[in-house]
C-alpha positions in Angstrom: -12.7 122.5 -120.8 -16.3 123.2 -121.6 -15.5 123.2 -125.3 -14.0 119.7 -124.9 -17.4 118.3 -123.7 -19.5 120.1 -126.2 -22.6 118.3 -127.5 -21.1 116.8 -130.7 -18.2 115.3 -128.8 -20.5 113.7 -126.2 -22.5 112.2 -129.0 -19.4 110.7 -130.6 -18.2 109.2 -127.3 -21.6 107.7 -126.6 -21.7 106.0 -130.1 -18.2 104.6 -129.5 -19.2 103.1 -126.2 -22.3 101.5 -127.8 -20.2 100.0 -130.6 -17.7 98.6 -128.2 -20.4 96.8 -126.2 -21.9 95.3 -129.3 -18.5 94.0 -130.5 -17.9 92.5 -127.1 -21.2 90.7 -127.2 -20.5 89.3 -130.7 -16.8 88.3 -130.3 -17.0 87.3 -126.6 -14.1 87.3 -124.2 -11.1 85.0 -123.9 -11.0 82.6 -121.0 -7.7 80.9 -121.6 -9.5 77.7 -122.7 -10.1 78.6 -126.3 -9.7 75.9 -129.0 -7.4 76.6 -131.9 -8.6 76.4 -135.5 -7.0 73.0 -135.9 -8.7 71.7 -132.7 -12.1 73.0 -134.0 -11.5 71.3 -137.4 -10.7 68.0 -135.6 -13.9 68.2 -133.5 -16.0 69.0 -136.6 -14.6 66.0 -138.4 -15.2 63.8 -135.4 -18.9 64.9 -135.2 -19.3 64.2 -138.9 -18.1 60.7 -138.4 -20.6 60.2 -135.6 -18.0 60.4 -132.8 -17.4 62.9 -130.0 -14.2 64.8 -129.5 -11.8 62.6 -127.5 -13.7 59.4 -128.3 -11.5 56.4 -129.2 -14.0 55.0 -131.7 -12.4 54.4 -135.1 -14.3 54.7 -138.4 -12.8 52.0 -140.7 -11.4 53.3 -144.0 -12.6 50.2 -145.9 -15.6 48.0 -145.3 -15.1 44.8 -143.4 -14.7 41.7 -145.6 -17.8 39.7 -146.2 -18.2 36.8 -143.8 -17.8 33.4 -145.4 -20.9 31.2 -145.6 -21.0 28.9 -142.7 -21.8 25.2 -142.9 -25.0 25.7 -141.0 -26.2 28.3 -143.6 -25.3 26.0 -146.4 -27.2 23.2 -144.8 -30.3 25.4 -144.3 -30.2 26.5 -147.9 -29.9 22.9 -149.1 -32.9 21.8 -147.0 -34.9 24.8 -148.3 -34.2 23.7 -151.9 -35.1 20.1 -151.2 -38.4 21.3 -149.7 -39.1 23.5 -152.7 -38.4 20.6 -155.1 -40.7 18.3 -153.1 -43.5 20.9 -153.1 -43.2 21.8 -156.8 -42.6 18.3 -158.2 -46.0 17.1 -156.9 -44.8 13.6 -156.5 -43.3 13.3 -160.0 -39.9 11.7 -159.5 -38.6 12.6 -162.9 -39.4 16.3 -162.4 -37.8 16.1 -158.9 -34.6 14.6 -160.3 -34.4 17.2 -163.0 -34.8 20.1 -160.5 -32.2 18.6 -158.3 -29.8 18.3 -161.2 -30.3 22.0 -162.0 -29.8 23.0 -158.4 -26.6 20.9 -158.2 -25.3 22.6 -161.3 -26.3 26.1 -160.1 -26.0 26.7 -156.4 -28.0 30.0 -156.7 -31.0 28.2 -158.3 -34.2 28.3 -156.2 -37.2 26.4 -157.7 -39.6 28.7 -155.8 -38.0 31.9 -157.1 -37.9 30.5 -160.6 -41.6 29.8 -160.6 -42.4 33.3 -159.4 -40.2 34.7 -162.2 -41.9 32.3 -164.8 -45.3 33.6 -163.7 -44.3 37.2 -164.1 -42.7 36.4 -167.5 -45.8 34.7 -168.7 -48.0 37.7 -167.9 -45.5 40.1 -169.5 -45.1 38.0 -172.7 -48.8 37.4 -173.4 -49.6 41.0 -172.7 -46.8 42.3 -174.9 -47.9 40.0 -177.7 -51.5 41.3 -177.5 -50.2 44.9 -177.5 -47.6 44.3 -180.3 -44.8 45.3 -178.0 -41.9 43.9 -179.9 -39.2 45.4 -177.6 -40.4 43.6 -174.5 -40.7 40.3 -176.4 -37.2 40.6 -177.9 -35.7 40.8 -174.4 -37.6 37.8 -173.1 -37.7 35.4 -176.0 -35.0 33.2 -177.8 -34.6 34.3 -181.4 -36.6 31.5 -183.1 -39.5 32.0 -180.7 -39.4 35.8 -181.1 -39.4 35.4 -184.9 -42.7 33.4 -184.6 -44.3 36.0 -182.3 -43.1 38.9 -184.5 -44.6 37.3 -187.6 -48.0 36.8 -185.9 -47.9 40.4 -184.8 -47.0 41.6 -188.3 -49.8 39.5 -189.9 -52.3 40.9 -187.4 -51.2 44.5 -188.1 -51.3 44.0 -191.9 -54.9 42.8 -191.6 -55.8 45.8 -189.5 -56.8 43.7 -186.5 -56.5 44.9 -182.9 -56.7 43.0 -179.6 -58.3 44.2 -176.4 -56.6 42.1 -173.8 -56.7 42.0 -170.0 -54.7 39.5 -168.0 -56.7 38.2 -165.0 -54.6 35.6 -163.2 -52.9 32.2 -163.1 -55.1 29.8 -161.1 -52.8 26.8 -162.0 -49.1 26.6 -162.8 -47.1 23.3 -162.8 -43.6 22.1 -163.8 -44.2 19.4 -166.4 -40.5 18.7 -167.2 -37.1 19.5 -165.8 -33.8 18.4 -167.2 -30.1 19.4 -167.4 -28.4 18.7 -170.7 -24.8 19.2 -171.6 -25.2 23.0 -171.9 -28.6 24.2 -170.6 -31.1 23.8 -167.8 -34.5 23.3 -169.4 -37.7 23.8 -167.4 -41.1 23.3 -169.0 -44.1 24.9 -167.4 -47.8 24.4 -167.9 -49.7 27.7 -167.5 -53.5 27.8 -167.0 -54.4 31.4 -167.3 -57.6 33.5 -167.0 -57.8 36.3 -169.5 -60.2 38.6 -171.2 -59.4 38.9 -174.9 -61.3 40.3 -177.9 -59.9 40.6 -181.4 -61.6 43.2 -183.7 -61.1 44.0 -187.4 -60.3 47.4 -188.8 -64.0 48.4 -188.6 -64.2 47.5 -184.9 -66.2 44.3 -185.5 -65.6 41.4 -183.1 -64.0 38.5 -185.0 -62.6 36.4 -182.0 -63.0 36.3 -178.3 -65.3 38.1 -175.9 -64.7 41.5 -174.3 -67.1 40.8 -171.5 -66.1 37.3 -170.5 -63.2 35.7 -168.7 -61.8 32.7 -170.6 -59.2 30.1 -169.7 -56.2 29.5 -171.9 -53.5 26.8 -171.4 -49.9 26.9 -172.7 -46.8 24.8 -172.2 -43.6 26.9 -172.3 -40.0 25.8 -172.0 -37.4 28.2 -170.4 -33.7 27.6 -170.7 -30.5 29.0 -169.2 -26.9 28.0 -169.1 -26.1 27.4 -165.4 -22.5 28.5 -166.0 -23.5 31.8 -167.5 -23.2 35.1 -165.6 -26.5 36.1 -167.1 -29.1 35.2 -164.5 -32.0 35.5 -166.9 -33.9 32.6 -168.4 -35.3 32.8 -171.9 -38.4 31.3 -173.5 -37.1 28.8 -176.1 -40.3 26.8 -177.0 -44.1 27.3 -176.8 -47.1 25.2 -177.5 -50.8 25.7 -176.9 -52.6 23.0 -174.9 -56.1 21.9 -175.8 
């Protein structure tokens, strides 16, 4: 009997009791209300969808169809376009009629948004021209206009001239003409821009402009786009420098 409860045996029994208590604390005890693996998976899926177990909320498998444009929304949009035309035409009935014709041909046309885009395009184009950035110009210009710009850049590079150019702003921008022909909408814009520009020869000598003075330049550019085209971009199709 004494041999049965010798010291090594008591140590083994003690270790077994400790291990059993640790397993119990980790695994827990059954209460009769345990959820099956399938139930736990369903609850996890419900939580992932933002619902609670047992909730009747249904997450749609497909997005809801886009609501049709109501008459009230169409009327508000039409009034907004009329107001933009009135604001940008500056009392010029011919310009107003042309903008209305473009808007009628292209329901997505917004004179205000077009003008913002034209301003951004002007800055990009004159800056790209000064920097000799042919890639940017090619994406924004109609082929004939691009060819003219590219030739001027090539001549400048062949002469070893470089341009230091900074675009300052556009204090005045107006629509001078607007028309819709058989194929394209054509909008002509007068840009009055403030820039700092200095052209130097290959030795760094100033040959044109002033690197320390803001000067005003004036251009008249025509942008065109086919209202039936899926391409939303307008392209520069004609340029002229104003005195």
